[in-house]
C-alpha positions as CSV (number, residue, x, y, z in Angstrom):
1,M,-19.4,49.1,-16.9
2,D,-16.5,50.2,-15.9
3,D,-16.9,54.2,-16.3
4,L,-20.0,55.6,-16.8
5,T,-18.7,59.1,-17.5
6,G,-20.5,60.7,-20.1
7,Y,-24.0,58.9,-19.5
8,V,-27.1,59.6,-17.7
9,S,-28.1,57.1,-15.7
10,D,-31.0,57.2,-12.9
11,D,-30.7,53.6,-11.5
12,E,-30.0,54.8,-8.0
13,L,-33.7,56.0,-7.2
14,A,-34.7,52.4,-6.9
15,V,-32.1,51.9,-4.2
16,G,-34.3,53.1,-1.6
17,P,-37.4,50.9,-2.8
18,L,-35.7,47.8,-2.7
19,A,-34.3,48.3,0.6
20,E,-37.6,48.5,2.2
21,R,-38.4,44.9,0.6
22,G,-35.2,44.3,2.5
23,I,-33.4,43.7,-0.7
24,A,-29.4,45.3,-1.1
25,V,-28.0,46.5,-3.7
26,E,-23.9,46.6,-4.8
27,T,-23.0,48.1,-8.3
28,L,-20.5,46.3,-10.1
29,S,-19.2,46.1,-13.5
30,W,-20.0,43.3,-15.5
31,R,-16.0,42.9,-16.2
32,Q,-15.2,42.8,-12.6
33,R,-13.3,39.8,-11.0
34,T,-13.0,40.4,-7.4
35,Q,-16.3,39.1,-6.3
36,E,-17.8,36.0,-7.0
37,W,-21.3,36.2,-8.9
38,S,-22.9,33.3,-6.4
39,D,-22.4,35.8,-3.4
40,F,-25.6,37.6,-5.1
41,D,-29.4,35.9,-4.6
42,A,-29.4,37.9,-8.4
43,V,-28.1,40.0,-10.7
44,V,-29.7,42.7,-12.8
45,I,-28.1,43.9,-16.4
46,R,-28.4,47.8,-16.3
47,T,-25.8,50.4,-17.7
48,T,-24.0,47.4,-19.7
49,W,-23.1,50.5,-22.5
50,D,-20.1,48.9,-23.8
51,Y,-21.3,45.4,-24.5
52,Q,-21.7,46.0,-27.9
53,R,-17.7,46.3,-28.2
54,F,-16.8,43.2,-26.7
55,P,-19.9,40.8,-27.2
56,K,-18.1,37.4,-26.9
57,D,-16.9,38.8,-23.6
58,F,-20.2,40.3,-22.7
59,L,-22.2,36.5,-23.3
60,A,-19.5,34.7,-21.5
61,V,-19.7,36.7,-18.3
62,L,-23.5,36.9,-18.6
63,D,-23.0,32.4,-19.0
64,E,-21.2,32.7,-16.3
65,I,-23.7,34.7,-14.0
66,E,-26.5,32.5,-14.9
67,R,-24.6,29.2,-13.6
68,S,-24.3,31.3,-10.0
69,T,-27.2,32.9,-9.8
70,R,-30.7,34.4,-11.4
71,L,-29.7,36.7,-14.0
72,L,-32.3,39.2,-15.1
73,N,-33.6,39.6,-17.9
74,P,-32.3,36.2,-18.7
75,A,-29.5,35.7,-20.9
76,S,-31.5,33.3,-23.5
77,V,-33.5,36.9,-23.9
78,V,-30.1,39.0,-23.9
79,R,-28.8,36.6,-27.0
80,W,-32.1,36.8,-28.6
81,N,-32.6,40.9,-28.4
82,F,-28.7,41.0,-29.1
83,D,-28.4,41.4,-32.4
84,K,-31.3,43.3,-34.2
85,I,-31.7,40.3,-36.7
86,Y,-34.7,39.8,-33.9
87,L,-36.9,42.6,-35.8
88,K,-37.3,40.7,-38.8
89,Q,-38.5,37.5,-36.4
90,L,-40.9,40.1,-35.1
91,S,-42.5,41.4,-38.3
92,E,-43.0,38.2,-39.5
93,N,-45.0,37.3,-36.3
94,G,-47.2,40.5,-37.3
95,V,-45.7,43.2,-35.4
96,K,-45.1,46.7,-37.0
97,I,-41.8,47.6,-36.9
98,V,-39.8,50.5,-39.0
99,P,-39.3,49.4,-42.7
100,T,-35.6,47.5,-42.8
101,I,-33.5,46.0,-44.6
102,F,-30.7,43.6,-43.4
103,E,-27.5,43.6,-45.4
104,T,-24.3,43.0,-45.2
105,H,-22.3,45.0,-48.0
106,F,-22.3,48.3,-48.0
107,S,-21.2,49.7,-51.7
108,S,-22.7,52.4,-53.8
109,E,-24.9,50.4,-55.9
110,N,-26.3,48.4,-52.6
111,F,-27.4,52.3,-51.6
112,D,-29.0,53.2,-54.9
113,S,-30.7,50.3,-54.6
114,W,-32.2,51.3,-51.0
115,L,-33.3,54.5,-51.9
116,V,-35.5,53.2,-54.7
117,A,-37.2,50.4,-52.5
118,F,-38.1,52.7,-49.8
119,A,-38.8,55.6,-52.3
120,T,-36.8,57.8,-49.7
121,P,-34.1,60.4,-50.6
122,E,-32.6,59.4,-46.9
123,L,-31.3,56.5,-45.1
124,I,-30.5,55.2,-41.9
125,I,-28.1,52.7,-41.5
126,K,-26.4,51.2,-38.3
127,P,-24.8,48.0,-37.0
128,R,-27.1,45.2,-36.1
129,V,-25.1,45.1,-32.7
130,S,-25.0,48.4,-31.3
131,A,-26.2,50.5,-28.3
132,T,-26.6,54.6,-27.7
133,A,-26.8,55.1,-31.5
134,E,-23.2,54.3,-31.7
135,H,-22.0,54.0,-35.5
136,T,-25.8,54.8,-36.4
137,Y,-25.6,57.3,-39.5
138,R,-28.0,59.4,-41.6
139,L,-26.9,59.5,-45.2
140,R,-27.8,61.2,-48.4
141,T,-25.4,60.1,-50.8
142,F,-23.1,56.9,-50.4
143,D,-20.1,57.5,-47.9
144,A,-17.3,55.4,-49.5
145,A,-15.4,56.2,-45.9
146,L,-17.9,54.0,-44.4
147,T,-17.4,50.9,-46.4
148,E,-14.6,49.2,-44.4
149,S,-16.3,49.5,-41.0
150,F,-19.8,48.1,-42.5
151,E,-18.1,45.5,-44.0
152,A,-16.4,44.3,-40.8
153,R,-20.1,44.1,-39.6
154,P,-23.6,43.4,-40.6
155,F,-26.0,46.1,-40.4
156,L,-29.7,47.3,-41.0
157,V,-31.0,50.0,-43.5
158,Q,-34.0,51.9,-42.9
159,P,-35.8,55.1,-44.1
160,F,-35.4,58.2,-42.7
161,L,-38.3,59.0,-40.4
162,E,-39.0,62.6,-40.6
163,N,-41.2,62.3,-37.3
164,V,-38.2,61.1,-35.7
165,V,-37.0,65.2,-36.0
166,S,-40.5,66.4,-36.0
167,E,-42.1,65.1,-33.1
168,G,-39.6,62.4,-31.7
169,E,-39.6,59.0,-30.6
170,Y,-42.2,57.1,-27.5
171,S,-40.6,54.8,-24.8
172,L,-43.0,53.0,-22.8
173,F,-41.4,50.9,-19.6
174,Y,-42.7,47.4,-18.4
175,F,-42.0,45.8,-15.5
176,N,-42.9,42.1,-15.0
177,G,-45.6,42.4,-18.1
178,E,-46.9,45.3,-16.4
179,F,-47.1,48.9,-17.7
180,S,-45.3,51.4,-15.5
181,H,-44.6,54.6,-17.4
182,A,-44.0,56.6,-21.0
183,I,-41.3,59.2,-22.2
184,L,-41.1,61.4,-25.4
185,K,-37.5,61.4,-26.2
186,A,-36.6,64.3,-29.2
187,P,-33.5,65.1,-30.5
188,K,-31.7,68.4,-30.3
189,A,-31.5,70.8,-33.1
190,Q,-29.9,69.6,-36.2
191,D,-29.7,66.1,-35.2
192,F,-31.8,62.7,-35.5
193,R,-30.4,61.3,-32.3
194,V,-32.7,61.2,-29.2
195,Q,-30.2,59.6,-27.0
196,E,-29.5,62.3,-24.1
197,E,-25.5,61.4,-24.4
198,H,-26.1,63.3,-28.1
199,G,-28.3,66.1,-26.5
200,G,-32.0,64.7,-26.8
201,V,-34.4,66.3,-24.6
202,I,-36.7,63.9,-22.6
203,T,-40.5,64.8,-21.3
204,A,-42.8,62.5,-19.7
205,I,-45.7,61.6,-21.6
206,E,-49.5,59.7,-21.2
207,A,-48.9,57.0,-23.4
208,T,-52.6,56.7,-25.4
209,D,-54.8,53.3,-25.9
210,E,-52.8,53.1,-29.2
211,M,-49.3,53.3,-28.0
212,K,-50.1,50.5,-25.3
213,A,-51.6,48.2,-27.8
214,A,-48.3,48.8,-30.5
215,A,-45.8,47.7,-27.6
216,S,-48.2,45.0,-26.4
217,T,-48.2,43.1,-29.3
218,A,-44.1,43.3,-29.6
219,L,-44.0,42.2,-26.3
220,A,-46.4,39.2,-26.7
221,T,-43.6,38.0,-29.1
222,V,-41.7,37.2,-26.2
223,A,-42.5,34.1,-24.2
224,E,-40.0,34.4,-21.1
225,P,-40.9,36.6,-18.2
226,L,-39.2,40.0,-18.5
227,L,-38.2,41.9,-15.2
228,Y,-38.0,45.2,-17.5
229,A,-38.6,45.8,-21.2
230,R,-38.5,49.3,-22.8
231,V,-40.7,49.6,-26.0
232,D,-39.5,52.6,-28.8
233,L,-41.7,53.8,-30.8
234,V,-42.2,56.1,-33.7
235,R,-45.4,57.4,-35.4
236,D,-45.9,56.8,-38.7
237,A,-47.0,58.6,-41.9
238,L,-50.6,57.7,-41.4
239,G,-50.6,58.2,-37.6
240,G,-50.3,54.8,-36.5
241,F,-47.3,53.7,-34.5
242,Q,-44.0,51.4,-35.4
243,L,-41.3,49.7,-33.4
244,M,-38.2,51.0,-33.6
245,E,-36.7,48.6,-31.2
246,L,-37.5,46.4,-28.4
247,E,-35.1,47.0,-25.6
248,L,-34.6,43.9,-23.2
249,I,-31.1,44.1,-22.6
250,E,-29.6,47.5,-20.9
251,P,-32.1,50.0,-21.6
252,A,-32.2,53.3,-19.3
253,L,-35.2,53.0,-17.4
254,Y,-36.1,57.0,-16.8
255,F,-37.0,56.2,-13.1
256,R,-36.8,60.1,-12.5
257,M,-39.7,60.8,-15.3
258,D,-42.2,59.0,-13.0
259,E,-42.0,58.7,-9.2
260,R,-44.1,55.7,-9.1
261,S,-41.7,53.8,-11.2
262,P,-38.8,52.9,-9.0
263,I,-41.3,51.3,-6.7
264,L,-42.9,49.2,-9.4
265,F,-39.4,48.2,-10.2
266,A,-38.9,47.4,-6.8
267,E,-42.1,45.1,-6.2
268,H,-41.5,43.4,-9.4
269,L,-37.7,42.5,-8.8
270,D,-39.0,41.6,-5.3
271,I,-41.5,39.1,-7.3
272,Q,-38.9,37.7,-9.4
273,M,-36.4,36.8,-6.7
274,R,-38.8,34.8,-4.5
275,L,-40.0,32.7,-7.9
276,P,-37.8,29.4,-8.1
277,R,-34.6,29.3,-10.2
278,E,-35.2,27.2,-12.7
């Protein structure tokens, strides 16, 4: 994006390992118009954390890039992952997701019905197209002030999960299908958002076999090769894991939390760049 002020990124940790493989890196905003995308052997989507505000423009740029050179992850993957309605498809294919209602009408009557449907006193409501917890709300009662915002965009409704606050959210990282590392993201006190931009605390962890199994089930639903994938999980009330999101567009990869991870990323980017372009 044009300006990363206020965001945390450590993508630069992969520059050295890529250079060792003869791959030079240049960082550009997706909005730039000074350089031809065809000048590059590949374009990797990374910190485009404003894309949700300009969805049509962003997707048009991705199509332009893909006509010119290799795009990772591919535009078809981005389009599928762009709208969180993909969670419904995953659920229908046997992936255990956080219980979700997909909605288009925000009203007090609907709000009450959602509380009943989930048998919960508290809801999470967020747009189907969103990033960095933008326009994500934790609500106990209907807030009429949000009506206009959500009437303008389809959204999803989920029960608030106490484990997000008491334990945190787990993220597992995969490069070209190979497991790399895992972290726990916990919100700061009096908050529910786990992103660092909102004060979330990040800890490196060892992923359990159960976490990896849940992640693998979600990743198996994607037929196309993925240079990178982040699988976000939360523990459910029975101690198992539910998928929060499958992040395939621009997830922070937390290279600083695992010294091997930028090396593995560079290895798999090198492999992908050597494959014939379709």
